[in-house]
Backbone and ligand atoms as CSV (ligand in chain L), in Angstrom:
chain,resi,resn,atom,element,x,y,z
A,1,MET,N,N,-48.690,67.570,36.408
A,1,MET,CA,C,-48.324,66.725,37.578
A,1,MET,C,C,-47.478,67.560,38.558
A,2,ILE,N,N,-48.001,67.737,39.777
A,2,ILE,CA,C,-47.278,68.538,40.779
A,2,ILE,C,C,-46.240,67.643,41.474
A,3,LYS,N,N,-45.014,68.129,41.548
A,3,LYS,CA,C,-43.950,67.358,42.217
A,3,LYS,C,C,-44.276,67.195,43.711
A,4,PRO,N,N,-43.620,66.270,44.417
A,4,PRO,CA,C,-43.897,66.068,45.845
A,4,PRO,C,C,-43.638,67.325,46.681
A,5,ILE,N,N,-44.293,67.383,47.810
A,5,ILE,CA,C,-43.989,68.402,48.822
A,5,ILE,C,C,-43.062,67.750,49.846
A,6,TYR,N,N,-41.910,68.369,50.073
A,6,TYR,CA,C,-40.971,67.868,51.075
A,6,TYR,C,C,-41.307,68.472,52.443
A,7,ILE,N,N,-41.339,67.617,53.470
A,7,ILE,CA,C,-41.523,68.083,54.850
A,7,ILE,C,C,-40.332,67.567,55.647
A,8,LEU,N,N,-39.436,68.489,56.019
A,8,LEU,CA,C,-38.167,68.112,56.655
A,8,LEU,C,C,-38.161,68.515,58.125
A,9,ASN,N,N,-37.639,67.619,58.937
A,9,ASN,CA,C,-37.628,67.811,60.387
A,9,ASN,C,C,-36.232,67.628,60.945
A,10,GLY,N,N,-35.842,68.533,61.834
A,10,GLY,CA,C,-34.502,68.517,62.406
A,10,GLY,C,C,-34.402,67.739,63.714
A,11,PRO,N,N,-33.318,68.004,64.449
A,11,PRO,CA,C,-32.925,67.170,65.586
A,11,PRO,C,C,-33.942,67.121,66.725
A,12,ASN,N,N,-34.032,65.945,67.291
A,12,ASN,CA,C,-34.842,65.641,68.483
A,12,ASN,C,C,-36.345,65.561,68.214
A,13,LEU,N,N,-36.755,65.873,66.987
A,13,LEU,CA,C,-38.192,65.791,66.685
A,13,LEU,C,C,-38.646,64.333,66.570
A,14,ASN,N,N,-37.697,63.410,66.405
A,14,ASN,CA,C,-38.042,61.976,66.453
A,14,ASN,C,C,-38.534,61.575,67.845
A,15,ARG,N,N,-38.297,62.416,68.848
A,15,ARG,CA,C,-38.698,62.090,70.225
A,15,ARG,C,C,-40.048,62.724,70.600
A,16,LEU,N,N,-40.710,63.361,69.626
A,16,LEU,CA,C,-42.009,63.981,69.946
A,16,LEU,C,C,-42.959,62.925,70.519
A,17,GLY,N,N,-43.788,63.375,71.448
A,17,GLY,CA,C,-44.679,62.440,72.131
A,17,GLY,C,C,-44.182,62.235,73.557
A,18,LYS,N,N,-42.832,62.079,73.650
A,18,LYS,CA,C,-42.190,61.916,74.971
A,18,LYS,C,C,-41.480,63.193,75.384
A,19,ARG,N,N,-41.086,63.988,74.399
A,19,ARG,CA,C,-40.173,65.102,74.634
A,19,ARG,C,C,-40.909,66.351,75.137
A,20,GLU,N,N,-40.578,66.794,76.348
A,20,GLU,CA,C,-41.110,68.046,76.922
A,20,GLU,C,C,-42.512,68.394,76.409
A,21,PRO,N,N,-43.513,67.557,76.772
A,21,PRO,CA,C,-44.863,67.779,76.230
A,21,PRO,C,C,-45.431,69.161,76.538
A,22,LYS,N,N,-44.930,69.819,77.577
A,22,LYS,CA,C,-45.488,71.155,77.872
A,22,LYS,C,C,-45.155,72.159,76.747
A,23,PHE,N,N,-44.058,71.903,76.022
A,23,PHE,CA,C,-43.749,72.761,74.866
A,23,PHE,C,C,-44.253,72.156,73.556
A,24,TYR,N,N,-44.136,70.819,73.454
A,24,TYR,CA,C,-44.291,70.200,72.131
A,24,TYR,C,C,-45.526,69.305,71.995
A,25,GLY,N,N,-46.307,69.157,73.074
A,25,GLY,CA,C,-47.530,68.347,72.997
A,25,GLY,C,C,-47.241,66.855,73.052
A,26,SER,N,N,-48.279,66.059,72.813
A,26,SER,CA,C,-48.134,64.609,72.973
A,26,SER,C,C,-48.231,63.851,71.646
A,27,THR,N,N,-48.412,64.566,70.556
A,27,THR,CA,C,-48.500,63.917,69.243
A,27,THR,C,C,-47.104,63.472,68.804
A,28,THR,N,N,-47.004,62.256,68.287
A,28,THR,CA,C,-45.692,61.757,67.838
A,28,THR,C,C,-45.424,62.233,66.407
A,29,LEU,N,N,-44.146,62.130,66.001
A,29,LEU,CA,C,-43.797,62.517,64.632
A,29,LEU,C,C,-44.469,61.576,63.630
A,30,GLY,N,N,-44.623,60.314,64.013
A,30,GLY,CA,C,-45.315,59.351,63.145
A,30,GLY,C,C,-46.761,59.774,62.898
A,31,GLU,N,N,-47.410,60.263,63.955
A,31,GLU,CA,C,-48.807,60.727,63.803
A,31,GLU,C,C,-48.872,61.973,62.912
A,32,ILE,N,N,-47.894,62.872,63.074
A,32,ILE,CA,C,-47.851,64.072,62.226
A,32,ILE,C,C,-47.660,63.649,60.765
A,33,LYS,N,N,-46.752,62.696,60.565
A,33,LYS,CA,C,-46.500,62.197,59.200
A,33,LYS,C,C,-47.774,61.617,58.587
A,34,ASN,N,N,-48.515,60.814,59.361
A,34,ASN,CA,C,-49.753,60.208,58.842
A,34,ASN,C,C,-50.752,61.280,58.429
A,35,SER,N,N,-50.881,62.299,59.292
A,35,SER,CA,C,-51.826,63.367,58.999
A,35,SER,C,C,-51.420,64.110,57.716
A,36,CYS,N,N,-50.124,64.377,57.563
A,36,CYS,CA,C,-49.637,65.052,56.339
A,36,CYS,C,C,-49.880,64.170,55.113
A,37,ASN,N,N,-49.637,62.870,55.245
A,37,ASN,CA,C,-49.860,61.964,54.108
A,37,ASN,C,C,-51.330,61.959,53.702
A,38,GLU,N,N,-52.221,61.988,54.701
A,38,GLU,CA,C,-53.664,62.006,54.387
A,38,GLU,C,C,-54.038,63.268,53.615
A,39,LEU,N,N,-53.515,64.425,54.092
A,39,LEU,CA,C,-53.804,65.691,53.397
A,39,LEU,C,C,-53.261,65.663,51.972
A,40,GLY,N,N,-52.036,65.156,51.830
A,40,GLY,CA,C,-51.422,65.066,50.503
A,40,GLY,C,C,-52.234,64.169,49.594
A,41,GLN,N,N,-52.645,63.030,50.141
A,41,GLN,CA,C,-53.402,62.062,49.336
A,41,GLN,C,C,-54.709,62.671,48.836
A,42,SER,N,N,-55.410,63.388,49.733
A,42,SER,CA,C,-56.689,63.936,49.277
A,42,SER,C,C,-56.489,65.057,48.261
A,43,ALA,N,N,-55.297,65.650,48.219
A,43,ALA,CA,C,-55.023,66.676,47.198
A,43,ALA,C,C,-54.370,66.073,45.956
A,44,GLY,N,N,-54.027,64.799,46.015
A,44,GLY,CA,C,-53.353,64.160,44.874
A,44,GLY,C,C,-51.891,64.582,44.733
A,45,ILE,N,N,-51.276,64.957,45.856
A,45,ILE,CA,C,-49.854,65.367,45.822
A,45,ILE,C,C,-49.084,64.471,46.800
A,46,SER,N,N,-47.969,63.904,46.353
A,46,SER,CA,C,-47.241,63.024,47.271
A,46,SER,C,C,-46.377,63.834,48.237
A,47,ILE,N,N,-46.170,63.239,49.401
A,47,ILE,CA,C,-45.443,63.890,50.492
A,47,ILE,C,C,-44.168,63.104,50.749
A,48,VAL,N,N,-43.049,63.814,50.842
A,48,VAL,CA,C,-41.798,63.189,51.285
A,48,VAL,C,C,-41.519,63.750,52.671
A,49,PHE,N,N,-41.615,62.895,53.678
A,49,PHE,CA,C,-41.540,63.342,55.082
A,49,PHE,C,C,-40.305,62.706,55.723
A,50,LYS,N,N,-39.346,63.535,56.186
A,50,LYS,CA,C,-38.101,62.977,56.724
A,50,LYS,C,C,-37.675,63.702,57.996
A,51,GLN,N,N,-36.901,62.993,58.805
A,51,GLN,CA,C,-36.328,63.589,60.034
A,51,GLN,C,C,-34.874,63.180,60.147
A,52,THR,N,N,-34.040,64.104,60.615
A,52,THR,CA,C,-32.639,63.781,60.877
A,52,THR,C,C,-32.144,64.534,62.107
A,53,ASN,N,N,-31.155,63.936,62.759
A,53,ASN,CA,C,-30.480,64.636,63.855
A,53,ASN,C,C,-29.190,65.311,63.372
A,54,LEU,N,N,-28.909,65.213,62.067
A,54,LEU,CA,C,-27.622,65.677,61.529
A,54,LEU,C,C,-27.790,66.929,60.662
A,55,GLU,N,N,-27.018,67.966,60.962
A,55,GLU,CA,C,-27.139,69.239,60.233
A,55,GLU,C,C,-26.856,69.067,58.739
A,56,GLY,N,N,-25.763,68.363,58.411
A,56,GLY,CA,C,-25.380,68.206,57.001
A,56,GLY,C,C,-26.444,67.470,56.207
A,57,GLU,N,N,-27.073,66.494,56.852
A,57,GLU,CA,C,-28.118,65.730,56.164
A,57,GLU,C,C,-29.314,66.637,55.846
A,58,LEU,N,N,-29.648,67.491,56.813
A,58,LEU,CA,C,-30.759,68.433,56.596
A,58,LEU,C,C,-30.436,69.367,55.422
A,59,VAL,N,N,-29.201,69.858,55.384
A,59,VAL,CA,C,-28.762,70.731,54.286
A,59,VAL,C,C,-28.862,69.978,52.949
A,60,SER,N,N,-28.413,68.727,52.928
A,60,SER,CA,C,-28.474,67.935,51.680
A,60,SER,C,C,-29.911,67.720,51.232
A,61,TRP,N,N,-30.809,67.510,52.162
A,61,TRP,CA,C,-32.226,67.308,51.801
A,61,TRP,C,C,-32.850,68.590,51.262
A,62,VAL,N,N,-32.439,69.747,51.805
A,62,VAL,CA,C,-32.941,71.023,51.252
A,62,VAL,C,C,-32.451,71.153,49.805
A,63,GLN,N,N,-31.196,70.808,49.562
A,63,GLN,CA,C,-30.666,70.841,48.183
A,63,GLN,C,C,-31.446,69.884,47.286
A,64,GLU,N,N,-31.718,68.689,47.809
A,64,GLU,CA,C,-32.483,67.689,47.045
A,64,GLU,C,C,-33.871,68.252,46.696
A,65,ALA,N,N,-34.487,68.918,47.683
A,65,ALA,CA,C,-35.839,69.477,47.476
A,65,ALA,C,C,-35.838,70.498,46.355
A,66,SER,N,N,-34.740,71.217,46.194
A,66,SER,CA,C,-34.739,72.269,45.168
A,66,SER,C,C,-34.914,71.666,43.776
A,67,ASP,N,N,-34.497,70.422,43.569
A,67,ASP,CA,C,-34.718,69.754,42.272
A,67,ASP,C,C,-35.990,68.903,42.268
A,68,ALA,N,N,-36.270,68.245,43.394
A,68,ALA,CA,C,-37.282,67.177,43.381
A,68,ALA,C,C,-38.650,67.605,43.896
A,69,ALA,N,N,-38.741,68.777,44.546
A,69,ALA,CA,C,-39.993,69.136,45.227
A,69,ALA,C,C,-40.675,70.329,44.568
A,70,SER,N,N,-41.983,70.425,44.819
A,70,SER,CA,C,-42.726,71.608,44.383
A,70,SER,C,C,-42.770,72.653,45.491
A,71,ALA,N,N,-42.545,72.215,46.727
A,71,ALA,CA,C,-42.575,73.125,47.871
A,71,ALA,C,C,-41.891,72.437,49.045
A,72,LEU,N,N,-41.501,73.250,50.031
A,72,LEU,CA,C,-40.797,72.713,51.208
A,72,LEU,C,C,-41.444,73.244,52.485
A,73,ILE,N,N,-41.680,72.326,53.427
A,73,ILE,CA,C,-42.060,72.709,54.794
A,73,ILE,C,C,-40.926,72.223,55.685
A,74,ILE,N,N,-40.427,73.096,56.557
A,74,ILE,CA,C,-39.282,72.699,57.383
A,74,ILE,C,C,-39.459,73.117,58.836
A,75,ASN,N,N,-39.258,72.142,59.730
A,75,ASN,CA,C,-39.055,72.449,61.142
A,75,ASN,C,C,-37.610,72.069,61.427
A,76,ALA,N,N,-36.738,73.063,61.403
A,76,ALA,CA,C,-35.301,72.792,61.572
A,76,ALA,C,C,-34.921,72.595,63.032
A,77,ALA,N,N,-35.907,72.688,63.938
A,77,ALA,CA,C,-35.671,72.488,65.377
A,77,ALA,C,C,-34.483,73.357,65.823
A,78,ALA,N,N,-33.545,72.814,66.596
A,78,ALA,CA,C,-32.475,73.653,67.162
A,78,ALA,C,C,-31.581,74.272,66.092
A,79,TYR,N,N,-31.482,73.636,64.900
A,79,TYR,CA,C,-30.636,74.231,63.845
A,79,TYR,C,C,-31.200,75.547,63.327
A,80,THR,N,N,-32.492,75.796,63.588
A,80,THR,CA,C,-33.088,77.100,63.284
A,80,THR,C,C,-32.245,78.225,63.873
A,81,HIS,N,N,-31.730,77.967,65.068
A,81,HIS,CA,C,-31.097,79.034,65.845
A,81,HIS,C,C,-29.581,79.087,65.680
A,82,THR,N,N,-29.034,78.158,64.884
A,82,THR,CA,C,-27.566,78.067,64.806
A,82,THR,C,C,-26.996,77.943,63.399
A,83,SER,N,N,-27.794,77.535,62.407
A,83,SER,CA,C,-27.177,77.008,61.179
A,83,SER,C,C,-27.149,77.991,59.999
A,84,VAL,N,N,-25.981,78.585,59.776
A,84,VAL,CA,C,-25.772,79.419,58.592
A,84,VAL,C,C,-25.786,78.536,57.333
A,85,ALA,N,N,-25.317,77.300,57.461
A,85,ALA,CA,C,-25.331,76.373,56.313
A,85,ALA,C,C,-26.755,76.126,55.835
A,86,LEU,N,N,-27.660,75.998,56.781
A,86,LEU,CA,C,-29.067,75.786,56.432
A,86,LEU,C,C,-29.652,77.041,55.770
A,87,LEU,N,N,-29.334,78.203,56.330
A,87,LEU,CA,C,-29.780,79.473,55.725
A,87,LEU,C,C,-29.305,79.555,54.279
A,88,ASP,N,N,-28.029,79.249,54.043
A,88,ASP,CA,C,-27.480,79.324,52.682
A,88,ASP,C,C,-28.226,78.377,51.744
A,89,ALA,N,N,-28.517,77.168,52.225
A,89,ALA,CA,C,-29.231,76.185,51.385
A,89,ALA,C,C,-30.644,76.686,51.086
A,90,LEU,N,N,-31.317,77.230,52.087
A,90,LEU,CA,C,-32.694,77.715,51.889
A,90,LEU,C,C,-32.721,78.904,50.938
A,91,GLN,N,N,-31.672,79.729,51.001
A,91,GLN,CA,C,-31.648,80.911,50.129
A,91,GLN,C,C,-31.493,80.539,48.654
A,92,MET,N,N,-31.000,79.331,48.385
A,92,MET,CA,C,-30.872,78.891,46.984
A,92,MET,C,C,-32.191,78.381,46.404
A,93,LEU,N,N,-33.172,78.127,47.290
A,93,LEU,CA,C,-34.430,77.505,46.846
A,93,LEU,C,C,-35.261,78.452,46.004
A,94,GLU,N,N,-35.842,77.920,44.938
A,94,GLU,CA,C,-36.741,78.750,44.129
A,94,GLU,C,C,-38.187,78.288,44.245
A,95,ILE,N,N,-38.440,77.329,45.121
A,95,ILE,CA,C,-39.806,76.838,45.360
A,95,ILE,C,C,-40.331,77.472,46.657
A,96,PRO,N,N,-41.673,77.542,46.828
A,96,PRO,CA,C,-42.191,78.121,48.081
A,96,PRO,C,C,-41.802,77.277,49.301
A,97,SER,N,N,-41.498,77.962,50.398
A,97,SER,CA,C,-41.113,77.236,51.614
A,97,SER,C,C,-41.789,77.864,52.833
A,98,ILE,N,N,-42.128,77.006,53.780
A,98,ILE,CA,C,-42.766,77.459,55.029
A,98,ILE,C,C,-42.029,76.834,56.199
A,99,GLU,N,N,-41.808,77.658,57.214
A,99,GLU,CA,C,-41.169,77.199,58.448
A,99,GLU,C,C,-42.265,76.850,59.460
A,100,VAL,N,N,-42.118,75.712,60.124
A,100,VAL,CA,C,-43.076,75.325,61.172
A,100,VAL,C,C,-42.326,75.135,62.493
A,101,HIS,N,N,-42.927,75.602,63.577
A,101,HIS,CA,C,-42.472,75.240,64.928
A,101,HIS,C,C,-43.692,74.888,65.758
A,102,LEU,N,N,-43.565,73.821,66.516
A,102,LEU,CA,C,-44.666,73.407,67.407
A,102,LEU,C,C,-44.906,74.468,68.472
A,103,SER,N,N,-43.807,74.919,69.076
A,103,SER,CA,C,-43.888,75.990,70.074
A,103,SER,C,C,-43.688,77.328,69.353
A,104,ASN,N,N,-43.762,78.413,70.115
A,104,ASN,CA,C,-43.458,79.724,69.533
A,104,ASN,C,C,-42.097,80.168,70.068
A,105,PRO,N,N,-41.022,79.937,69.291
A,105,PRO,CA,C,-39.678,80.235,69.793
A,105,PRO,C,C,-39.516,81.693,70.224
A,106,ALA,N,N,-40.243,82.611,69.590
A,106,ALA,CA,C,-40.103,84.031,69.932
A,106,ALA,C,C,-40.574,84.332,71.347
A,107,ALA,N,N,-41.389,83.427,71.910
A,107,ALA,CA,C,-41.906,83.640,73.268
A,107,ALA,C,C,-41.095,82.859,74.302
A,108,ARG,N,N,-39.945,82.288,73.865
A,108,ARG,CA,C,-39.175,81.446,74.790
A,108,ARG,C,C,-37.808,82.089,75.098
A,109,GLU,N,N,-36.796,81.275,75.339
A,109,GLU,CA,C,-35.492,81.812,75.743
A,109,GLU,C,C,-34.899,82.722,74.651
A,110,ALA,N,N,-34.000,83.620,75.073
A,110,ALA,CA,C,-33.396,84.584,74.140
A,110,ALA,C,C,-32.685,83.872,72.989
A,111,PHE,N,N,-32.006,82.737,73.261
A,111,PHE,CA,C,-31.246,82.092,72.176
A,111,PHE,C,C,-32.166,81.546,71.086
A,112,ARG,N,N,-33.445,81.306,71.416
A,112,ARG,CA,C,-34.386,80.815,70.394
A,112,ARG,C,C,-34.934,81.958,69.539
A,113,GLN,N,N,-34.623,83.184,69.931
A,113,GLN,CA,C,-35.098,84.321,69.141
A,113,GLN,C,C,-34.149,84.651,67.995
A,114,VAL,N,N,-32.955,84.012,68.012
A,114,VAL,CA,C,-32.077,84.064,66.835
A,114,VAL,C,C,-32.634,83.037,65.860
A,115,ASN,N,N,-32.882,83.456,64.607
A,115,ASN,CA,C,-33.508,82.535,63.650
A,115,ASN,C,C,-32.852,82.670,62.275
A,116,TYR,N,N,-32.183,81.585,61.846
A,116,TYR,CA,C,-31.496,81.575,60.542
A,116,TYR,C,C,-32.388,81.017,59.424
A,117,VAL,N,N,-33.622,80.628,59.762
A,117,VAL,CA,C,-34.517,80.061,58.754
A,117,VAL,C,C,-35.469,81.140,58.221
A,118,SER,N,N,-36.054,81.913,59.126
A,118,SER,CA,C,-37.085,82.899,58.733
A,118,SER,C,C,-36.676,83.819,57.578
A,119,PRO,N,N,-35.411,84.318,57.532
A,119,PRO,CA,C,-35.082,85.238,56.440
A,119,PRO,C,C,-35.161,84.603,55.056
A,120,ALA,N,N,-35.174,83.253,54.995
A,120,ALA,CA,C,-35.106,82.582,53.686
A,120,ALA,C,C,-36.406,81.902,53.277
A,121,VAL,N,N,-37.451,81.969,54.118
A,121,VAL,CA,C,-38.700,81.270,53.770
A,121,VAL,C,C,-39.811,82.275,53.472
A,122,LYS,N,N,-40.874,81.748,52.839
A,122,LYS,CA,C,-41.999,82.606,52.452
A,122,LYS,C,C,-42.818,83.002,53.674
A,123,SER,N,N,-43.013,82.030,54.605
A,123,SER,CA,C,-43.873,82.294,55.747
A,123,SER,C,C,-43.577,81.293,56.868
A,124,GLY,N,N,-44.312,81.438,57.977
A,124,GLY,CA,C,-44.088,80.534,59.104
A,124,GLY,C,C,-45.349,80.279,59.899
A,125,VAL,N,N,-45.393,79.114,60.560
A,125,VAL,CA,C,-46.503,78.770,61.465
A,125,VAL,C,C,-45.878,78.374,62.795
A,126,PHE,N,N,-46.160,79.141,63.827
A,126,PHE,CA,C,-45.510,78.935,65.126
A,126,PHE,C,C,-46.549,78.778,66.228
A,127,GLY,N,N,-46.348,77.805,67.100
A,127,GLY,CA,C,-47.105,77.763,68.347
A,127,GLY,C,C,-48.421,77.021,68.302
A,128,PHE,N,N,-48.750,76.369,67.201
A,128,PHE,CA,C,-50.006,75.618,67.110
A,128,PHE,C,C,-49.815,74.126,67.358
A,129,GLY,N,N,-48.648,73.734,67.846
A,129,GLY,CA,C,-48.398,72.306,68.047
A,129,GLY,C,C,-48.434,71.565,66.723
A,130,ALA,N,N,-48.853,70.291,66.792
A,130,ALA,CA,C,-48.859,69.443,65.596
A,130,ALA,C,C,-49.765,69.980,64.502
A,131,ILE,N,N,-50.807,70.723,64.892
A,131,ILE,CA,C,-51.745,71.295,63.906
A,131,ILE,C,C,-51.016,72.238,62.938
A,132,GLY,N,N,-49.909,72.816,63.389
A,132,GLY,CA,C,-49.144,73.731,62.543
A,132,GLY,C,C,-48.694,73.082,61.236
A,133,TYR,N,N,-48.390,71.789,61.286
A,133,TYR,CA,C,-47.985,71.089,60.056
A,133,TYR,C,C,-49.160,71.041,59.072
A,134,ASP,N,N,-50.350,70.736,59.602
A,134,ASP,CA,C,-51.539,70.688,58.739
A,134,ASP,C,C,-51.825,72.070,58.145
A,135,MET,N,N,-51.652,73.109,58.991
A,135,MET,CA,C,-51.903,74.476,58.511
A,135,MET,C,C,-50.938,74.835,57.380
A,136,ALA,N,N,-49.659,74.529,57.595
A,136,ALA,CA,C,-48.646,74.854,56.583
A,136,ALA,C,C,-48.920,74.080,55.301
A,137,LEU,N,N,-49.245,72.788,55.456
A,137,LEU,CA,C,-49.459,71.943,54.271
A,137,LEU,C,C,-50.706,72.382,53.502
A,138,THR,N,N,-51.777,72.701,54.221
A,138,THR,CA,C,-53.003,73.159,53.558
A,138,THR,C,C,-52.727,74.440,52.757
A,139,SER,N,N,-51.960,75.363,53.364
A,139,SER,CA,C,-51.650,76.630,52.665
A,139,SER,C,C,-50.804,76.372,51.430
A,140,ILE,N,N,-49.815,75.510,51.563
A,140,ILE,CA,C,-48.928,75.215,50.419
A,140,ILE,C,C,-49.721,74.527,49.303
A,141,ILE,N,N,-50.596,73.586,49.665
A,141,ILE,CA,C,-51.385,72.871,48.655
A,141,ILE,C,C,-52.252,73.873,47.886
A,142,LYS,N,N,-52.900,74.785,48.627
A,142,LYS,CA,C,-53.746,75.792,47.947
A,142,LYS,C,C,-52.897,76.681,47.037
A,143,THR,N,N,-51.719,77.069,47.504
A,143,THR,CA,C,-50.825,77.907,46.698
A,143,THR,C,C,-50.422,77.175,45.420
A,144,LEU,N,N,-50.077,75.904,45.545
A,144,LEU,CA,C,-49.636,75.135,44.366
A,144,LEU,C,C,-50.794,74.931,43.392
A,145,LYS,N,N,-51.983,74.649,43.941
A,145,LYS,CA,C,-53.136,74.403,43.056
A,145,LYS,C,C,-53.495,75.670,42.284
A,146,GLN,N,N,-53.362,76.821,42.948
A,146,GLN,CA,C,-53.650,78.093,42.257
A,146,GLN,C,C,-52.668,78.332,41.116
A,147,ALA,N,N,-51.423,77.924,41.337
A,147,ALA,CA,C,-50.366,78.204,40.339
A,147,ALA,C,C,-50.362,77.177,39.208
A,148,ASN,N,N,-51.019,76.014,39.396
A,148,ASN,CA,C,-50.935,74.956,38.382
A,148,ASN,C,C,-52.262,74.740,37.642
L,1,DQA,C1,C,-38.882,73.708,67.835
L,1,DQA,C2,C,-38.391,74.938,68.586
L,1,DQA,C3,C,-36.873,74.926,68.690
L,1,DQA,O1,O,-36.451,76.065,69.443
L,1,DQA,C4,C,-36.403,73.693,69.403
L,1,DQA,O2,O,-34.992,73.647,69.416
L,1,DQA,C5,C,-36.966,72.442,68.845
L,1,DQA,C6,C,-38.390,72.426,68.468
L,1,DQA,C7,C,-40.432,73.643,67.785
L,1,DQA,O3,O,-40.946,72.932,66.934
L,1,DQA,O4,O,-41.099,74.270,68.617
L,1,DQA,O5,O,-36.312,71.420,68.773
L,1,DQA,O6,O,-38.435,73.773,66.493
């Protein structure tokens, strides 16, 4: 029995659909969640999908994932560029983790090129919009199925 895959989302991602569509597209977080649940269901793996605007809550969920999850997908949003606490939590993880961004932060402002998540994750999907979540989840599911 494969444990759930955690998909964690940071600040302002609850506003997707309305928020700066030129960077983030028009798909809502609810639609992304539905798509992830469908992929999980067809693989027989449950998905825990959460969003918070609070840094400490995101850190606590990463800690929770280390016990409760088989893998982690994270879009830490702005905390990607600021949070040493998040980096420390991710570095404790022993499960595979993937970073997702709707936009490609490396192609944007200089402050978005600072990244405290990338050094602690296995891989990343950047710039594919909402499809990036499906890409990350499909890769993680295949990785888990190969290992189990
Ligand atoms: C983002 C990129 C971040 O730089 C930004 O702060 C976000 C969204 C993305 O998904 O493209 O909130 O993580």
